[in-house]
N, C-alpha and C positions, 0 to 999 in steps of 0.2 A: 690886548690883555683884558680879560673879563673881570667883573667886579669881585667874584669869588677869589680869584687869584690875587688881586690887590689886597683884599681883606686878609687873606692868609699870610701874605708878606708883611702887612702891618702888624698883625698879631704876633708873628714870629719875631719881628724887631722889638715890639713892646715887651714880650716875655723875656727877651734877653736883657733889656734895659731895666725893667722893673722885676725885682726878685720878690715874689710873693712868699711870705713866710708860711709854709705849710703847717697845718695844725696836726698835733700828735694826739693819740689816744683813741682814734676811731678804729673800731674792730670791724664794723660792717655797716653798710647802708643798703636798705631795700626801698624801692620806689614802686608803688602798686596802686591799683584803684580799690574802691571799697568793696568790690566783688571778689577781691583776692587775686586778680590778674597781676602778675609780677612783670613790670616793664623793665626794671633794671635792678641788678644787685651786684655788689662788690663786697667781698668778705676776705679778711686776712687769710693768707694761705695756711697759717698755723692753727686754723680752726676748721679742720676737714669735716667734722660732723655738721657744722653750720653750712658749709659750702654744699655738702651732699643733700641737705634737707632744706635748702632755701625756699622752695615752693611751699613746703609744709609750714615753715615759719611765716611766710607771707600770708597764708590762709589764716593762721592763728592770729596774726596782728590785725588782719581785716576783721575777724570775728570780735576781737577785743574792742576795737574802735567802734564797731556798729553797736554791740551790746552795751558798751559803756555809755553811749549816748542816752539809752533808755534809763540806766541807773543814775546818771548824773543830771537828770531832768531835761535831757534833750537840748536842742539848739536854742530854745527860747531864752534860757537864762545865761547863755554864753559860756557855760562851763564845759570843759572837755578834757579827756584824758591826754596828758602830755608827757608823762614821765612814769616809768615803771622801774622801781629800785630792785636790782638783782644782786644785792650784796656789794661786791666791788666793781660792779658795772651798772650802767643805766641804759634803758631803752628810751630814747627821746622820740616822741611821736608828734609830728607836725602834719596838719592837713590843710590843703588849699585846693579849691576847685575839684573837690572829691578825689584828690590824689593824696595818698598817704606816704609820708616820708618818715621812715623809721631808721634811727641811727643808734647803733650799739656802741657805747663809749665806755672806756675804762675810767673809773673815778680817780684813781691815784696817778694816772699818767696822761693828764688831759691839758692841752694848751688853753690859754685864756681866750684865744680867738675862735675857738671851736663853734660856739653858738652863733657867732656872726657868719661863719662860713656855712653852717647849716642853712641859715636863711638865704644866703647867696645861691647855694645849690638849688634850693626850692624854687627861687625866682628864675634862675637860669633854665632849669628843666621845663618849667611851665612856658616860658617865653619860646624855647626852641621846639617843644613837642606838643603842647596842649592842643592847639587848633589843627595842626597838621597831622598828628598821629594818635593822640589820646581820644579826642572826640570821635574820630572815625576808626577806633581800634578794632581790628579784625583778627588779632592773634599774631601778627607779624612783629617779632621783636627786633628785627634787623636794624630799623632806624635808631634804636636806643643804644646800640653797641658803642657808638662814638662818644657817648656821654662819659665813658671811663676816663677820657682825656681831661674832662672838666673836674671829675672827682680827684684825679691825681694832681691837678694844679693846686687844689686847696688842702688836700689831706695826705698825710703819710699813711698809706695803707698797703 
């Protein structure tokens, strides 16, 4: 039995024993690099316009992040764009290793654990994909498709 098989069995047993309370309120998540290349997106099915335009939304988010660095005094002062208020929704934007994690969250239907899970998603994505696929990214999105399982483990979406 290979190590991958053992890890899969252990994860399966662990997931049955430990019931992770999934966060509510996430409308969509986009993971992209600063040039606007979209690695992964998952958007609620009841948002067909967002689903249809996710690449344009990714480009818009990338542009906002890049240009906001100039307006907010750049990286030197440590300030950065992290939240865009859209009425009854928020766009939370987190960056790490030049990867942008954008979360669209409903304000009024949001679980307390949502921000913690946002952080876990960011760390998990970087651990799984940064050196193996992001650094050497050549346009193949196939390796990122499995990340949907991680998203669904933490969020009701």
